[in-house]
Backbone bond lengths (Angstrom), bond angles and torsions (degrees), N, CA, C in turn:
res aa  C-N    CA-C-N  psi(-1)  N-CA   C-N-CA  omega(-1)  CA-C   N-CA-C  phi
1 X - - - 1.457 - - 1.529 108.34 -
2 X 1.349 118.69 103.50 1.457 120.89 179.60 1.516 111.79 -68.71
3 X 1.330 115.38 145.75 1.459 121.18 -176.74 1.524 112.17 -60.56
4 X 1.341 117.14 -36.54 1.471 119.21 -176.10 1.522 111.81 -66.39
5 X 1.340 117.71 -26.93 1.463 119.56 175.75 1.525 109.72 -72.55
6 X 1.328 116.45 -42.64 1.467 121.50 177.94 1.523 111.02 -56.19
7 X 1.318 117.02 -39.42 1.459 121.55 -175.30 1.526 113.54 -88.15
8 X 1.317 117.47 -5.40 1.462 120.17 -174.98 1.528 111.88 -71.88
9 X 1.331 114.89 149.83 1.461 121.02 176.38 1.526 107.84 -87.66
10 X 1.329 114.67 77.35 1.466 120.81 -174.64 1.520 108.95 -152.64
11 X 1.338 118.26 162.91 1.472 120.28 175.53 1.518 112.53 -56.68
12 X 1.345 116.91 -34.70 1.468 119.88 179.23 1.527 110.86 -66.40
13 X 1.337 116.38 -43.17 1.457 119.85 177.72 1.519 111.87 -65.18
14 X 1.338 116.65 -40.42 1.463 121.02 178.87 1.529 111.06 -62.83
15 X 1.336 116.28 -39.26 1.462 120.72 179.34 1.528 110.70 -63.12
16 X 1.340 117.46 -45.30 1.460 121.02 -178.78 1.527 110.98 -64.93
17 X 1.335 116.36 -40.50 1.467 119.10 179.42 1.521 110.82 -67.52
18 X 1.327 117.04 -35.78 1.457 121.01 178.82 1.528 110.94 -65.06
19 X 1.348 115.75 -31.81 1.470 120.25 179.77 1.522 112.51 -77.92
20 X 1.329 117.89 -3.36 1.460 120.24 178.85 1.511 113.99 85.39
21 X 1.332 118.35 13.42 1.458 121.32 179.28 1.527 109.56 -67.68
22 X 1.312 116.00 147.63 1.455 121.27 -179.60 1.521 109.93 -109.73
23 X 1.327 118.66 -92.60 1.451 120.08 -178.90 1.516 110.04 -158.33
24 X 1.319 114.56 162.79 1.453 122.56 172.49 1.515 106.82 -126.77
25 X 1.328 117.59 134.15 1.458 120.84 -179.50 1.518 110.19 -115.09
26 X 1.329 116.06 167.18 1.458 120.98 179.14 1.521 111.53 -66.40
27 X 1.320 117.29 -18.66 1.462 120.68 176.93 1.517 112.33 -85.69
28 X 1.316 117.37 -5.88 1.451 119.70 174.51 1.508 115.36 96.71
29 X 1.338 118.20 6.93 1.454 119.58 177.42 1.518 109.40 -75.15
30 X 1.306 117.18 132.65 1.460 119.45 -177.37 1.516 109.85 -158.89
31 X 1.325 114.54 170.30 1.457 122.24 174.29 1.518 108.83 -126.15
32 X 1.313 115.96 138.63 1.456 121.68 174.51 1.524 107.46 -107.93
33 X 1.326 115.90 121.27 1.459 120.35 -178.56 1.519 109.71 -132.17
34 X 1.309 116.09 156.11 1.457 120.92 174.02 1.517 108.83 -80.63
35 X 1.338 117.13 168.41 1.462 120.93 178.68 1.517 111.35 -61.84
36 X 1.326 116.57 -24.63 1.451 120.74 178.97 1.514 113.64 -86.85
37 X 1.346 117.31 2.12 1.457 121.02 177.03 1.515 114.82 92.11
38 X 1.330 118.97 9.93 1.459 121.84 179.08 1.520 109.71 -78.55
39 X 1.346 116.81 123.20 1.458 120.93 179.86 1.529 109.58 -73.53
40 X 1.356 115.86 127.69 1.470 120.78 -174.99 1.522 113.21 -111.46
41 X 1.313 118.06 -17.24 1.459 121.00 -178.54 1.513 110.25 156.04
42 X 1.336 115.03 177.12 1.460 119.89 -176.09 1.517 113.95 -103.74
43 X 1.343 118.55 -2.31 1.455 120.05 -178.11 1.519 109.14 -158.07
44 X 1.332 119.17 138.14 1.465 120.64 179.79 1.520 111.40 -55.85
45 X 1.318 116.93 127.16 1.460 121.15 -177.35 1.524 109.08 -164.74
46 X 1.307 115.83 174.93 1.464 120.39 175.73 1.527 110.18 -64.55
47 X 1.347 117.02 -29.84 1.462 119.86 177.50 1.529 110.77 -63.14
48 X 1.326 116.17 -41.83 1.462 120.48 179.37 1.520 110.28 -65.30
49 X 1.317 117.36 -43.19 1.461 120.63 178.46 1.523 111.22 -62.48
50 X 1.338 116.52 -40.90 1.468 120.20 178.24 1.527 110.84 -63.40
51 X 1.343 115.78 -40.48 1.463 119.49 179.19 1.524 110.75 -64.65
52 X 1.333 116.88 -37.95 1.465 120.53 178.91 1.528 110.49 -67.12
53 X 1.317 116.81 -40.89 1.471 120.37 -178.92 1.526 111.82 -64.11
54 X 1.319 117.09 -26.90 1.455 121.20 -178.98 1.534 112.59 -78.80
55 X 1.332 116.80 -13.34 1.466 120.10 179.47 1.526 110.06 -71.67
56 X 1.311 115.37 147.46 1.457 119.57 174.44 1.524 109.20 -74.05
57 X 1.326 117.08 165.93 1.458 120.78 178.32 1.520 111.11 -59.40
58 X 1.318 116.25 -36.47 1.459 120.66 -179.50 1.520 111.05 -66.67
59 X 1.353 116.74 -39.45 1.466 120.87 -179.33 1.528 112.07 -69.66
60 X 1.315 116.88 -20.94 1.464 119.98 -179.32 1.519 112.31 -81.96
61 X 1.322 117.52 -13.24 1.456 121.27 -176.32 1.534 111.12 -83.40
62 X 1.335 118.23 151.20 1.469 121.39 175.73 1.519 110.07 -64.37
63 X 1.312 116.44 147.21 1.464 121.62 177.41 1.525 109.58 -135.74
64 X 1.289 115.11 160.22 1.458 120.27 166.94 1.504 117.18 90.54
65 X 1.307 118.44 17.00 1.458 116.27 177.26 1.510 113.61 166.60
66 X 1.326 115.05 169.76 1.452 122.12 179.27 1.518 109.26 -106.01
67 X 1.327 115.89 135.93 1.457 120.34 -179.39 1.523 110.43 -71.35
68 X 1.324 115.22 132.85 1.462 120.10 177.26 1.523 109.84 -78.75
69 X 1.332 116.12 146.97 1.459 120.16 176.54 1.522 108.96 -69.31
70 X 1.327 115.77 135.98 1.451 120.43 -177.37 1.527 109.42 -101.55
71 X 1.331 115.90 109.75 1.460 121.00 179.44 1.528 109.91 -84.70
72 X 1.317 115.67 161.88 1.463 120.93 -174.50 1.526 113.03 -59.72
73 X 1.349 117.31 -31.04 1.460 119.98 -177.92 1.528 112.64 -91.38
74 X 1.348 117.75 7.86 1.458 120.85 -178.52 1.524 113.00 -107.32
75 X 1.324 117.63 0.35 1.454 120.46 -179.73 1.527 110.51 -65.47
76 X 1.318 116.28 125.81 1.460 120.58 173.25 1.522 109.05 -84.74
77 X 1.320 115.84 -46.09 1.457 120.53 176.08 1.530 109.23 -78.90
78 X 1.324 118.21 138.78 1.467 120.37 -179.31 1.527 111.93 -68.78
79 X 1.326 114.99 152.90 1.462 122.24 177.55 1.527 109.91 -94.17
80 X 1.336 118.13 153.78 1.474 120.07 175.32 1.525 110.56 -56.86
81 X 1.333 117.78 151.59 1.474 120.04 -179.25 1.524 111.30 -61.12
82 X 1.323 116.30 139.20 1.456 121.67 -177.60 1.535 110.60 -59.35
83 X 1.334 115.07 128.60 1.469 122.39 -178.98 1.524 112.26 59.44
84 X 1.324 115.68 19.97 1.461 120.14 179.17 1.517 112.21 -85.18
85 X 1.307 114.27 -173.61 1.465 122.09 -179.69 1.523 108.43 -112.80
86 X 1.332 116.88 131.02 1.458 121.96 177.21 1.526 108.12 -116.32
87 X 1.330 115.80 122.01 1.451 121.45 178.79 1.524 109.38 -108.94
88 X 1.313 116.08 134.32 1.454 121.98 175.87 1.525 108.31 -88.92
89 X 1.320 116.67 130.12 1.462 121.96 -173.59 1.526 109.56 -113.25
90 X 1.327 116.03 130.30 1.469 121.54 -179.79 1.526 108.86 -120.49
91 X 1.332 116.90 124.84 1.464 121.85 -179.80 1.531 109.41 -118.12
92 X 1.332 116.32 132.89 1.465 119.62 -176.82 1.532 110.35 -144.40
93 X 1.342 115.64 136.06 1.465 121.62 170.29 1.513 109.61 -74.80
94 X 1.317 116.33 137.42 1.457 121.23 177.73 1.528 109.39 -134.27
95 X 1.331 115.54 171.31 1.462 122.17 171.99 1.520 108.01 -132.05
96 X 1.328 115.95 176.20 1.459 120.96 176.58 1.524 109.95 -119.42
97 X 1.328 116.20 143.01 1.454 119.58 176.26 1.525 109.75 -83.71
98 X 1.323 116.68 -175.35 1.457 120.31 -175.47 1.526 113.15 -64.73
99 X 1.330 117.61 -17.54 1.463 121.67 178.07 1.532 112.76 -97.44
100 X 1.329 115.72 1.31 1.453 119.74 178.66 1.512 114.85 90.09
101 X 1.340 117.41 0.92 1.469 121.03 179.75 1.524 109.78 -78.89
102 X 1.323 116.39 150.49 1.460 120.52 179.04 1.515 111.14 -71.83
103 X 1.335 115.69 144.18 1.465 122.09 175.09 1.515 108.62 -146.18
104 X 1.333 116.63 166.02 1.461 121.53 176.43 1.523 110.11 -66.72
105 X 1.318 116.03 149.53 1.457 119.61 178.09 1.522 110.50 -70.63
106 X 1.328 115.10 152.47 1.459 122.39 177.74 1.520 109.00 -132.86
107 X 1.299 116.48 166.39 1.463 122.18 -176.91 1.526 112.01 -53.97
108 X 1.330 116.89 -40.83 1.462 120.50 -175.80 1.529 113.25 -68.70
109 X 1.326 117.52 -9.60 1.467 120.26 178.45 1.532 112.51 -78.75
110 X 1.333 117.30 -9.91 1.462 121.39 -173.70 1.525 110.35 -120.34
111 X 1.335 117.87 91.81 1.470 121.08 -176.78 1.520 113.94 -64.12
112 X 1.331 117.71 -19.65 1.462 120.33 -179.88 1.522 112.75 -93.98
113 X 1.322 117.03 1.45 1.457 118.37 -173.09 1.522 111.50 -60.00
114 X 1.332 116.78 130.31 1.460 122.86 178.88 1.522 108.59 -104.19
115 X 1.296 116.28 106.92 1.457 120.97 -176.92 1.513 110.04 126.22
116 X 1.316 116.22 175.52 1.448 121.41 -177.36 1.510 112.82 -102.57
117 X 1.325 115.03 -163.96 1.456 121.84 -178.79 1.527 111.10 -59.31
118 X 1.336 117.04 -38.36 1.455 121.01 -177.23 1.517 111.43 -60.19
119 X 1.339 117.58 -48.38 1.464 119.68 -179.61 1.520 110.66 -68.96
120 X 1.321 117.04 -32.41 1.472 120.83 177.98 1.520 110.50 -61.42
121 X 1.319 116.44 -43.17 1.466 120.96 179.59 1.526 110.37 -68.59
122 X 1.320 116.81 -38.92 1.461 120.78 -176.71 1.524 112.62 -65.68
123 X 1.329 118.27 -29.07 1.461 120.88 179.79 1.524 110.37 -109.95
124 X 1.309 116.56 31.50 1.457 121.48 -178.80 1.520 112.75 -59.79
125 X 1.353 116.97 -20.38 1.462 120.20 178.75 1.528 112.06 -62.90
126 X 1.344 117.63 -18.96 1.454 120.22 178.41 1.526 112.17 -65.90
127 X 1.318 116.33 -19.91 1.458 119.33 -173.91 1.520 112.59 -103.45
128 X 1.303 118.09 -3.88 1.456 121.47 172.50 1.512 112.86 108.76
129 X 1.342 114.60 175.39 1.463 124.11 1.82 1.523 112.93 -81.09
130 X 1.322 115.42 122.02 1.454 120.99 171.64 1.527 108.19 -76.78
131 X 1.321 117.50 138.23 1.466 121.21 -175.18 1.528 111.14 -112.82
132 X 1.321 115.35 134.84 1.462 121.98 176.73 1.530 107.57 -141.71
133 X 1.329 116.71 177.36 1.459 120.92 -179.46 1.523 110.03 -135.36
134 X 1.332 115.57 136.02 1.453 121.56 175.98 1.520 108.85 -108.36
135 X 1.341 116.16 135.22 1.460 121.43 -179.70 1.530 109.94 -109.32
136 X 1.338 115.69 135.72 1.452 123.54 177.03 1.525 107.36 -129.95
137 X 1.311 117.63 129.79 1.457 120.64 -176.28 1.536 110.69 -72.78
138 X 1.334 115.28 163.60 1.460 120.42 178.91 1.527 111.07 -59.29
139 X 1.325 116.92 -44.82 1.461 120.34 -179.85 1.524 111.17 -62.05
140 X 1.339 116.50 -37.39 1.466 120.12 -178.24 1.519 111.92 -68.42
141 X 1.344 118.37 -45.79 1.461 117.90 -178.17 1.528 111.44 -72.99
142 X 1.333 117.41 -31.54 1.457 119.53 176.88 1.532 110.96 -66.52
143 X 1.324 116.08 -30.69 1.462 120.68 178.77 1.530 111.76 -68.31
144 X 1.349 116.87 -17.49 1.466 120.79 178.95 1.525 112.50 -76.80
145 X 1.331 117.24 -19.21 1.462 121.62 -172.26 1.533 110.12 -98.02
146 X 1.330 119.32 115.55 1.464 121.42 179.80 1.526 111.72 -69.55
147 X 1.319 116.34 144.99 1.464 120.85 -179.42 1.521 111.61 -68.17
148 X 1.334 116.51 -36.60 1.470 121.26 -179.13 1.531 109.09 -128.87
149 X 1.335 117.21 76.97 1.469 120.62 -175.01 1.519 112.60 -66.85
150 X 1.322 115.31 140.25 1.466 122.39 176.97 1.521 107.89 -128.75
151 X 1.323 116.25 130.74 1.460 121.10 -178.30 1.524 110.68 -55.37
152 X 1.341 115.31 130.95 1.459 121.10 179.43 1.509 114.09 96.51
153 X 1.331 117.59 -16.19 1.465 120.12 -179.95 1.528 110.87 -68.21
154 X 1.312 114.86 146.63 1.468 122.45 179.54 1.525 109.12 -112.33
155 X 1.324 115.96 130.44 1.456 121.77 -179.69 1.529 109.37 -123.15
156 X 1.326 117.07 116.15 1.457 121.89 -179.81 1.531 110.41 -73.44
157 X 1.310 116.41 134.78 1.464 121.76 176.50 1.529 108.47 -79.32
158 X 1.324 117.30 135.92 1.456 121.53 -177.65 1.515 113.47 -65.06
159 X 1.335 115.31 161.64 1.463 120.96 -178.35 1.517 112.83 -61.41
160 X 1.324 117.33 -33.49 1.467 119.58 -177.23 1.518 111.21 -55.31
161 X 1.333 117.26 -40.76 1.468 121.35 -178.50 1.527 111.46 -87.83
162 X 1.328 117.95 -47.02 1.460 120.72 -175.23 1.527 111.90 -64.84
163 X 1.337 117.43 -40.31 1.464 119.72 179.56 1.523 111.42 -75.03
164 X 1.328 117.62 -33.10 1.465 119.46 175.23 1.529 110.58 -62.94
165 X 1.317 116.05 -43.76 1.457 120.70 178.52 1.522 110.55 -58.63
166 X 1.335 117.05 -44.75 1.457 120.80 -177.00 1.524 112.55 -71.02
167 X 1.333 116.74 -51.34 1.464 120.97 -173.28 1.528 113.62 -70.21
168 X 1.339 116.81 -35.71 1.451 119.67 -172.68 1.529 114.21 -105.72
169 X 1.348 117.73 -12.88 1.455 118.07 -173.35 1.525 115.30 -131.16
170 X 1.325 119.68 -15.48 1.471 121.11 171.83 1.527 106.77 -93.63
171 X 1.326 114.79 72.39 1.457 121.45 -168.06 1.530 111.03 -128.64
172 X 1.333 118.66 88.54 1.466 120.88 179.21 1.522 113.80 -56.19
173 X 1.337 117.29 -36.65 1.467 120.13 -176.63 1.531 112.60 -67.19
174 X 1.333 117.01 -14.75 1.459 119.15 177.38 1.536 111.00 -59.88
175 X 1.325 116.95 -22.06 1.461 120.70 178.87 1.524 112.20 -61.74
176 X 1.333 116.94 -31.11 1.465 119.38 -172.53 1.511 114.29 -126.71
177 X 1.330 118.29 -7.04 1.457 118.55 -171.49 1.514 111.31 -137.34
178 X 1.312 116.31 143.76 1.460 122.48 176.50 1.531 109.78 -67.53
179 X 1.310 116.94 132.98 1.463 120.33 -179.91 1.511 111.24 76.66
180 X 1.314 116.63 -89.32 1.460 124.02 174.56 1.519 112.80 53.93
181 X 1.333 117.10 44.34 1.450 120.37 -177.47 1.520 113.20 -85.71
182 X 1.322 115.46 168.94 1.452 122.56 174.64 1.528 109.23 -94.05
183 X 1.304 116.30 145.01 1.450 120.22 171.69 1.523 109.89 -83.44
184 X 1.342 117.09 154.13 1.458 120.33 -179.27 1.528 111.04 -57.27
185 X 1.341 117.65 -33.82 1.459 120.46 -179.24 1.531 113.04 -73.03
186 X 1.348 116.99 -7.48 1.461 120.69 177.70 1.525 112.64 -94.38
187 X 1.323 116.25 -2.18 1.458 120.54 179.03 1.525 109.86 -84.79
188 X 1.326 116.72 113.32 1.461 121.71 178.09 1.529 111.53 -92.69
189 X 1.333 115.64 -46.05 1.460 120.60 -178.50 1.520 109.44 -147.11
190 X 1.332 116.89 138.63 1.466 122.46 172.45 1.519 107.63 -150.53
191 X 1.323 115.85 96.70 1.457 121.45 -178.75 1.521 109.79 -123.07
192 X 1.323 115.47 139.00 1.456 121.38 -179.24 1.524 107.86 -148.36
193 X 1.338 116.18 137.09 1.454 120.08 -179.00 1.523 110.48 -142.67
194 X 1.331 116.09 149.32 1.462 123.24 174.56 1.524 108.41 -110.01
195 X 1.336 116.89 125.96 1.453 122.63 177.92 1.523 108.27 -109.95
196 X 1.316 117.16 123.54 1.469 121.59 -178.17 1.527 109.51 -67.78
197 X 1.333 116.81 120.81 1.463 121.88 179.68 1.520 113.40 -105.94
198 X 1.331 115.55 -30.06 1.467 119.37 -175.80 1.522 109.31 -151.22
199 X 1.332 116.45 137.49 1.464 121.62 177.99 1.527 109.04 -133.43
200 X 1.321 116.54 125.25 1.463 121.81 175.65 1.522 108.45 -140.65
201 X 1.322 116.75 178.42 1.455 119.95 178.36 1.522 111.79 -65.22
202 X 1.346 116.37 -27.10 1.459 120.51 -174.44 1.528 113.88 -96.10
203 X 1.335 116.71 -29.44 1.461 115.85 -175.43 1.522 112.05 -153.82
204 X 1.349 113.54 162.43 1.458 123.04 169.86 1.530 106.51 -121.43
205 X 1.293 116.60 129.33 1.478 120.96 179.08 1.525 108.31 -113.44
206 X 1.349 115.27 129.61 1.449 122.02 -179.88 1.532 110.50 -116.01
207 X 1.309 115.46 145.59 1.467 120.78 165.36 1.523 107.52 -96.40
208 X 1.311 117.09 136.18 1.461 121.52 -178.32 1.525 108.92 -106.15
209 X 1.301 116.61 134.93 1.456 120.49 172.95 1.522 109.08 -144.25
210 X 1.323 114.75 149.50 1.456 118.92 -178.92 1.517 111.57 -175.32
211 X 1.324 114.67 -173.59 1.468 120.35 -179.51 1.519 108.33 -157.67
212 X 1.321 115.51 142.25 1.467 120.83 177.23 1.517 109.88 -137.29
213 X 1.324 115.90 142.15 1.472 122.54 176.72 1.514 107.30 -139.47
214 X 1.333 115.20 122.04 1.461 121.37 -179.94 1.529 109.56 -129.17
215 X 1.329 115.93 145.93 1.454 120.11 177.24 1.516 113.05 83.95
216 X 1.309 116.40 -146.93 1.459 122.14 -171.67 1.527 112.65 -78.23
217 X 1.316 115.25 169.29 1.458 122.73 170.32 1.527 107.95 -88.41
218 X 1.321 116.67 137.38 1.462 120.26 -177.39 1.526 110.88 -72.28
219 X 1.339 115.50 130.00 1.461 122.90 173.94 1.530 107.27 -129.27
220 X 1.324 116.40 109.36 1.459 121.92 -171.91 1.525 113.11 -56.36
221 X 1.335 117.62 -38.79 1.462 119.74 -176.45 1.520 112.85 -71.60
222 X 1.362 116.82 -13.63 1.465 120.33 179.23 1.522 112.91 -106.00
223 X 1.324 116.48 -6.60 1.473 119.91 -176.03 1.515 109.99 -85.29
224 X 1.324 114.94 66.12 1.461 121.33 -177.05 1.518 110.79 -111.77
225 X 1.311 114.87 170.51 1.456 121.29 179.98 1.529 107.23 -152.50
226 X 1.306 121.64 143.14 1.469 126.23 6.95 1.532 112.45 -83.88
227 X 1.290 113.78 160.60 1.456 122.70 174.91 1.517 113.68 50.38
228 X 1.339 115.45 40.65 1.458 120.34 177.90 1.512 111.32 -64.14
229 X 1.336 118.06 151.52 1.464 121.04 -175.25 1.521 114.70 -78.16
230 X 1.329 118.63 -11.81 1.453 120.14 -175.72 1.523 111.67 -70.24
231 X 1.332 116.46 131.06 1.459 121.01 178.11 1.517 110.80 -69.03
232 X 1.329 115.42 161.15 1.459 122.59 -175.19 1.525 111.03 -72.28
233 X 1.334 116.34 140.19 1.459 120.31 177.99 1.514 112.02 -155.78
234 X 1.324 115.16 161.12 1.468 121.75 179.76 1.515 108.57 -152.55
235 X 1.338 116.66 135.55 1.454 120.17 173.33 1.520 109.14 -142.18
236 X 1.332 114.86 149.45 1.458 118.95 -174.55 1.517 111.71 -157.43
237 X 1.336 117.14 132.27 1.465 118.71 164.02 1.526 108.54 -73.27
238 X 1.318 116.99 148.90 1.460 121.54 -178.91 1.523 109.62 -119.15
239 X 1.327 115.73 135.00 1.454 121.90 179.93 1.526 108.85 -136.99
240 X 1.336 116.85 150.18 1.454 117.85 177.87 1.514 113.85 179.30
241 X 1.322 114.35 -176.24 1.463 124.01 179.38 1.531 108.43 -133.05
242 X 1.330 116.83 133.43 1.464 122.81 172.79 1.522 107.71 -125.44
243 X 1.330 116.26 134.40 1.460 120.97 177.46 1.528 109.36 -125.49
244 X 1.337 114.60 133.80 1.461 121.41 -179.55 1.521 108.88 -112.98
245 X 1.334 116.79 123.20 1.454 123.10 178.29 1.529 108.37 -85.53
246 X 1.332 116.45 108.97 1.461 120.93 -175.35 1.527 112.44 -74.45
247 X 1.330 117.35 -23.70 1.465 120.10 -179.76 1.522 111.62 -77.11
248 X 1.347 116.69 -32.92 1.462 120.25 -178.16 1.528 112.66 -104.33
249 X 1.323 117.05 -7.39 1.457 122.27 -179.28 1.530 111.64 58.79
250 X 1.343 115.51 48.98 1.462 121.26 178.82 1.522 109.23 -140.84
251 X 1.319 116.09 153.93 1.460 120.72 168.83 1.526 106.68 -81.06
252 X 1.312 117.38 115.62 1.460 122.63 -174.45 1.525 112.97 -94.62
253 X 1.332 116.48 -14.31 1.470 119.99 178.39 1.521 108.76 -150.95
254 X 1.317 115.04 137.45 1.464 120.36 176.09 1.521 107.78 -150.90
255 X 1.304 116.59 93.03 1.462 123.01 -179.67 1.524 108.51 -113.41
256 X 1.311 116.24 123.21 1.458 121.36 -177.36 1.523 108.41 -141.44
257 X 1.352 115.78 139.49 1.454 118.87 177.97 1.517 109.98 -134.97
258 X 1.333 115.59 137.04 1.461 122.80 174.53 1.531 106.87 -103.58
259 X 1.332 115.93 111.42 1.468 121.55 -179.03 1.521 107.96 -92.99
260 X 1.320 116.04 72.84 1.458 120.73 -167.42 1.507 117.26 -104.68
261 X 1.340 114.52 167.12 1.459 123.31 175.82 1.521 109.37 -121.74
262 X 1.328 115.52 143.35 1.456 122.86 176.86 1.522 108.33 -117.32
263 X 1.327 116.57 154.21 1.461 120.35 177.89 1.522 109.85 -154.37
264 X 1.346 115.54 168.99 1.455 121.51 172.80 1.517 114.98 89.89
265 X 1.338 114.51 -169.07 1.447 123.06 -177.41 1.517 110.57 -70.96
266 X 1.326 116.69 114.34 1.461 119.53 177.04 1.524 108.88 -66.54
267 X 1.329 115.09 -51.85 1.457 120.79 170.47 1.508 116.34 77.77
268 X 1.332 116.59 132.82 1.459 120.89 172.16 1.529 108.44 -99.45
269 X 1.329 116.63 -166.28 1.469 120.35 -177.44 1.527 112.07 -62.36
270 X 1.337 117.40 -22.53 1.462 121.91 -179.31 1.528 112.23 -103.05
271 X 1.331 117.12 8.88 1.450 120.98 177.31 1.507 115.13 80.80
272 X 1.320 117.26 6.72 1.456 120.71 179.27 1.525 110.26 -87.90
273 X 1.337 115.56 154.24 1.458 119.47 -179.87 1.518 111.20 -63.93
274 X 1.324 115.54 140.59 1.451 121.30 173.75 1.517 109.57 -93.31
275 X 1.314 115.78 160.79 1.465 119.40 -177.31 1.519 112.69 -69.49
276 X 1.345 118.38 -11.61 1.460 120.84 177.09 1.526 111.58 -86.66
277 X 1.322 117.58 -2.66 1.460 120.64 179.85 1.528 110.51 -73.07
278 X 1.345 114.83 140.17 1.466 120.09 179.04 1.526 109.43 -131.13
279 X 1.335 117.85 148.54 1.467 119.26 179.41 1.523 111.60 -73.21
280 X 1.343 116.08 157.10 1.451 121.04 176.38 1.514 113.16 73.48
281 X 1.344 115.99 -161.49 1.467 122.71 175.68 1.512 108.75 -91.99
282 X 1.335 115.93 129.62 1.455 119.92 -177.43 1.530 109.91 -131.83
283 X 1.341 117.70 139.32 1.469 119.88 -173.77 1.523 114.38 -73.75
284 X 1.309 114.56 132.43 1.461 123.53 168.39 1.533 105.80 -125.33
285 X 1.320 117.29 115.46 1.454 121.68 -176.97 1.528 109.65 -99.92
286 X 1.330 115.74 133.34 1.458 121.77 -179.04 1.524 108.15 -127.74
287 X 1.330 116.47 122.76 1.463 121.68 -176.24 1.518 110.57 -120.19
288 X 1.348 115.76 146.00 1.455 123.37 179.67 1.529 108.99 -122.69
289 X 1.334 116.01 140.71 1.464 121.60 175.31 1.522 108.65 -148.87
290 X 1.332 116.99 162.72 1.451 120.01 176.04 1.529 110.07 -62.73
291 X 1.323 116.59 133.65 1.466 120.59 177.10 1.526 109.29 -77.32
292 X 1.321 115.40 161.81 1.457 121.00 178.11 1.515 111.55 -91.83
293 X 1.337 116.43 -150.91 1.465 120.28 -179.51 1.523 112.19 -120.10
294 X 1.340 117.24 21.33 1.458 120.95 175.99 1.530 109.62 -72.82
295 X 1.331 118.48 154.15 1.471 120.16 177.86 1.533 112.73 -53.50
296 X 1.328 117.46 -36.93 1.462 120.45 -179.32 1.523 112.22 -66.74
297 X 1.344 117.96 -21.35 1.456 121.17 179.23 1.521 112.63 -77.45
298 X 1.328 116.83 -0.07 1.468 120.94 175.50 1.529 111.51 -102.45
299 X 1.344 116.82 5.96 1.463 119.84 177.10 1.526 109.12 -62.40
300 X 1.328 118.89 132.94 1.465 120.40 -177.15 1.526 112.39 -70.89
301 X 1.322 117.54 159.82 1.467 121.17 177.07 1.521 111.73 -52.80
302 X 1.314 116.03 137.50 1.456 120.29 -178.78 1.504 113.90 78.91
303 X 1.341 117.25 -7.95 1.450 121.13 176.05 1.509 116.07 86.69
304 X 1.347 118.20 -9.23 1.463 117.42 -175.70 1.520 115.16 -133.23
305 X 1.303 118.21 -2.23 1.447 119.52 176.05 1.510 115.66 87.13
306 X 1.330 118.02 -11.90 1.467 119.76 -178.37 1.520 111.39 -66.70
307 X 1.331 117.08 -31.05 1.461 120.04 -178.61 1.521 112.69 -63.80
308 X 1.326 117.50 -32.10 1.459 118.94 -175.35 1.522 112.27 -84.28
309 X 1.331 116.80 -2.27 1.468 119.96 174.10 1.524 108.61 -69.29
310 X 1.321 115.83 150.05 1.464 120.32 -176.16 1.525 111.86 -58.77
311 X 1.332 117.92 -36.59 1.460 120.76 -176.19 1.521 112.68 -66.40
312 X 1.321 117.85 -20.29 1.465 120.58 -178.52 1.512 112.15 -77.58
313 X 1.324 116.67 -23.37 1.448 120.44 -176.74 1.515 113.97 85.37
314 X 1.325 117.92 6.47 1.472 119.39 -176.85 1.518 111.62 -61.04
315 X 1.326 117.43 -45.84 1.468 120.91 179.27 1.532 112.66 -106.17
316 X 1.322 117.45 11.92 1.461 119.97 178.09 1.524 108.23 -81.76
317 X 1.297 117.16 125.09 1.465 121.62 -177.95 1.525 109.44 -72.84
318 X 1.357 118.18 123.85 1.465 120.75 179.56 1.527 111.39 -60.50
319 X 1.314 116.41 149.26 1.458 121.17 178.93 1.530 110.42 -80.45
């Protein structure tokens, strides 16, 4: 919940204020409250969830006012593009076992961790899955579908979509920091292609493959911690499946995963190492799937709507 929405003179702002919401800052200060205004804690944790579970059904309900009707021209937060594609994005920190297989992170994976097992469990949300949403316009997703598909053909995805995916959604720092985006000058590679695997009267099935590299180049001798000198970087091969329903003219499946590694200084607002920083190359997995139709699936990219503004470059077509 961005602060500017809370403070806005709109039905959305009035609703948040009625619920007792306060503010969220870039430093992470926040309040967790129930819809009825009951203060539950200052940071999302198992303690907050336990406090919520202890509330009666009546205490969980909103109090103190009537919700105003929200007209189409009163939305403060932007709506998904009409007839567009909304992808749900899941980001999670992982580790590797002695055989190289992926496993869940554990306390011993973080040499800088300040605190014991109890605090590690309480802030487990730092390791995922963090949820975000990617928006693709109707024209953009329709451009992905060839008019006369032939099995084995390869179709390169345009920069507008591939670079948006990389710059705004392949973001390991989103796990711990508000915004945490990449600058355009940090994009080294962003390639994505659809290969036709199956063609029938009812559907077209594509295999997705690609690669993205953002930030620094990995140098093993500099990937140290704490406060290692290596700049932050992330690279990932991308794999997935896309299916197009020819009878309904919709993309019916879009599963994509970035099997990536992160390295370097994670960094807080003052450039100091965070306790989630790890030495060497460490896996951060990012997965994409079609979003549903729940109200939460209409949350804008980045969670606050600023990304979809023209100045952000989210929908600006690269030259």
